[in-house]
C-alpha positions in Angstrom: -0.1 0.2 0.0 1.6 3.4 -0.8 1.6 5.8 1.9 1.0 9.3 1.4 4.6 10.5 2.2 5.4 8.4 -0.4 3.0 10.1 -2.8 3.9 13.0 -1.8 8.1 12.6 -1.8 7.5 11.6 -5.1 5.8 14.7 -6.1 8.3 16.8 -4.6 10.9 15.0 -6.2 8.9 15.4 -10.0 7.8 19.5 -9.1 11.9 20.2 -8.0 12.7 19.0 -11.1 10.8 20.8 -13.2 11.7 23.8 -11.3 14.8 23.3 -12.3 14.3 22.7 -15.6 12.9 25.9 -15.9 16.0 27.4 -14.8 14.0 28.9 -11.6 16.6 29.3 -8.7 16.4 27.2 -5.7 16.3 30.7 -3.7 12.7 32.3 -4.1 11.6 29.0 -5.6 8.6 29.0 -4.3 7.9 32.8 -4.7 8.8 33.0 -8.0 6.6 29.4 -9.3 3.5 31.4 -7.2 3.9 34.6 -9.0 3.9 32.3 -12.9 1.1 30.0 -11.2 -1.1 32.5 -9.3 -1.0 31.0 -6.1 0.2 32.0 -2.9 3.8 32.0 -2.2 2.5 30.8 1.1 0.9 27.0 -1.0 4.3 27.0 -3.4 6.3 26.9 -0.2 4.3 23.4 1.4 4.5 21.7 -1.7 8.1 22.5 -2.3 8.5 21.2 1.2 6.5 17.6 0.9 3.5 19.2 3.3 1.2 19.1 1.0 -0.2 18.4 -2.8 -2.1 21.1 -4.7 -5.7 20.6 -5.9 -6.4 19.6 -9.0 -7.4 23.6 -10.6 -3.9 24.8 -8.8 -1.5 21.4 -9.8 -2.8 22.1 -13.3 -1.6 25.8 -12.7 1.5 24.7 -11.7 1.7 22.3 -14.8 0.9 24.8 -17.1 3.3 27.7 -15.6 6.4 25.3 -15.4 5.3 23.8 -18.7 4.8 19.9 -18.5 2.1 17.5 -18.5 -0.6 17.6 -15.7 -0.7 13.8 -16.0 2.9 13.7 -15.2 3.2 16.4 -13.0 0.9 14.6 -10.5 1.0 11.4 -10.7 4.4 10.5 -13.0 2.6 9.1 -16.0 4.1 9.3 -19.7 6.0 12.0 -20.4 7.3 14.9 -19.0 6.3 17.4 -21.7 4.1 17.2 -24.8 6.2 15.9 -28.0 5.5 18.9 -30.0 5.5 21.6 -27.3 7.9 24.7 -28.5 10.1 26.7 -26.5 8.8 29.2 -24.4 10.4 32.7 -25.0 11.6 34.3 -21.9 9.7 36.7 -20.5 11.2 37.8 -17.6 13.6 40.0 -18.4 12.2 42.5 -21.6 14.1 45.1 -23.2 14.7 47.9 -21.0 18.1 50.1 -21.6 18.3 51.8 -25.3 20.2 54.3 -26.6 19.9 58.0 -26.0 19.7 59.4 -29.8 20.9 63.0 -28.4 23.5 61.4 -26.0 25.7 59.4 -28.1 28.0 56.9 -26.1 24.8 56.7 -23.0 22.2 54.1 -22.1 18.9 54.9 -21.1 17.7 52.4 -18.3 14.1 52.6 -17.0 13.4 54.8 -13.7 10.4 53.0 -12.0 8.3 54.1 -9.3 8.8 51.2 -7.3 10.4 51.9 -3.9 12.8 49.2 -2.5 12.1 49.6 1.5 15.3 49.9 3.9 12.9 50.2 6.4 10.2 47.6 7.2 8.4 46.9 3.8 7.0 48.4 0.8 3.9 47.5 -1.2 4.6 48.5 -4.6 0.9 46.8 -5.8 1.2 49.7 -8.9 4.5 50.1 -10.5 4.6 52.5 -13.7 7.7 54.1 -15.7 8.9 57.5 -14.4 11.2 58.2 -16.5 14.5 57.1 -18.2 18.2 58.1 -16.3 21.0 58.0 -18.3 24.4 55.8 -17.8 27.9 55.9 -19.7 27.7 52.7 -22.1 31.6 52.6 -21.1 30.8 52.5 -17.6 27.7 49.4 -17.7 30.3 47.6 -19.7 33.5 48.1 -17.6 31.0 46.8 -15.1 29.8 43.6 -17.0 26.1 45.1 -16.5 23.4 44.6 -19.8 21.4 47.4 -19.9 18.1 45.1 -20.6 18.0 43.3 -17.0 18.5 47.0 -15.4 15.9 49.0 -13.7 16.0 52.1 -11.4 14.2 52.3 -8.2 14.5 54.9 -4.7 15.1 53.8 -1.3 12.5 54.2 1.4 13.3 54.6 4.9 16.9 54.4 7.0 17.7 50.9 8.3 20.3 50.5 5.5 21.6 53.8 6.5 24.7 55.1 6.4 25.4 52.7 3.1 22.2 54.0 1.2 20.0 56.5 2.4 16.4 57.6 2.3 15.5 58.6 -0.8 18.5 57.4 -2.9 18.8 55.9 -6.6 19.2 52.4 -6.3 20.3 50.4 -9.7 19.1 46.9 -9.7 20.5 44.3 -12.0 17.7 41.6 -12.4 20.1 39.1 -13.7 21.9 38.7 -10.2 19.2 36.6 -8.2 21.4 34.1 -6.7 22.2 35.0 -2.7 25.6 36.1 -2.4 27.6 36.7 0.9 27.7 40.0 2.3 25.7 41.8 -1.3 23.0 43.9 -0.8 19.9 42.5 -2.7 16.4 44.3 -3.9 13.7 41.3 -2.6 10.1 40.6 -2.5 8.3 39.1 0.5 5.1 37.8 0.8 4.9 39.0 4.3 6.6 42.5 3.7 6.9 43.6 0.5 9.5 45.1 -1.7 12.6 45.1 0.9 16.4 46.2 0.0 18.8 44.6 2.5 22.4 43.0 2.8 22.1 38.9 2.9 24.8 37.1 4.9 25.7 33.8 5.1 24.7 31.7 8.7 26.9 30.2 10.5 24.4 26.9 11.7 22.0 27.1 8.0 19.9 29.3 6.2 20.7 33.3 5.2 20.4 36.3 7.5 18.7 39.6 5.8 20.4 41.9 7.5 20.2 46.0 7.4 23.6 48.5 7.7 21.8 50.5 10.3 24.0 50.1 13.8 20.3 50.1 15.6 19.9 46.6 15.7 16.8 47.6 18.4 15.1 48.7 15.4 16.6 47.2 12.6 17.3 43.9 13.6 18.7 40.5 11.5 16.1 38.3 10.3 17.3 34.8 9.7 15.6 32.4 7.2 15.6 28.8 7.5 16.4 26.7 4.3 12.6 26.0 4.5 11.6 29.9 4.3 13.8 30.6 1.7 11.2 29.8 -0.8 9.2 32.7 0.3 11.7 35.4 -0.4 12.3 36.2 -3.8 15.3 38.1 -5.1 14.5 40.9 -7.6 18.3 42.0 -8.4 21.2 43.1 -6.8 21.5 46.3 -5.6 24.8 47.3 -8.0 24.7 51.2 -7.6 23.4 53.9 -5.7 23.2 57.8 -5.7 21.6 60.5 -3.5 22.8 63.5 -1.2 25.8 63.6 0.9 
């Protein structure tokens, strides 16, 4: 007799395989999959951790999001994908940079109304294009920055003082979504919205979301265990800041 634990374990194995072949990073996989499938990050985190399995409608939504057959994902039956499935273009990174006609040698990067909270979190439910910020094309090349992956957002709050100040301009590289010890990232949390924090590798496993502000009474560390990592999506690494001295 097949136990429910065995069914869940087999499902998790197939789900993680489909996620990996979709080139979804392990960090924040739950949050990314939730956005793709139109479900909650908490639900996808439970599925990836083997705590539960999605019902019929959600199973179909996940299968469609990952480009696999629902029968394969749920039961392991048949091929993983339809034989005639065509490759899907990556829509995660639309072209955003462009050469400025009147400013040769400069590249325009879109400024968004989105704010990255350097406090408790920022809820960017609606984001619009605010304008264009010019960067020297040679500087972008020298720093291995592809303008197609760049966006400009704004800092809001004081938790990252003195590194990042309230109102600073932040250049975010959305191709850099793998966590790196000591680097600053813009992240999307299901509970806090958009945050800008430093990631520090924990000595006891997992990662620490850390504010640079030395006032740890107000801006304490937050530790993410392995199971909680799925609920936080890295938007991109902050590669440059600009603001008043």
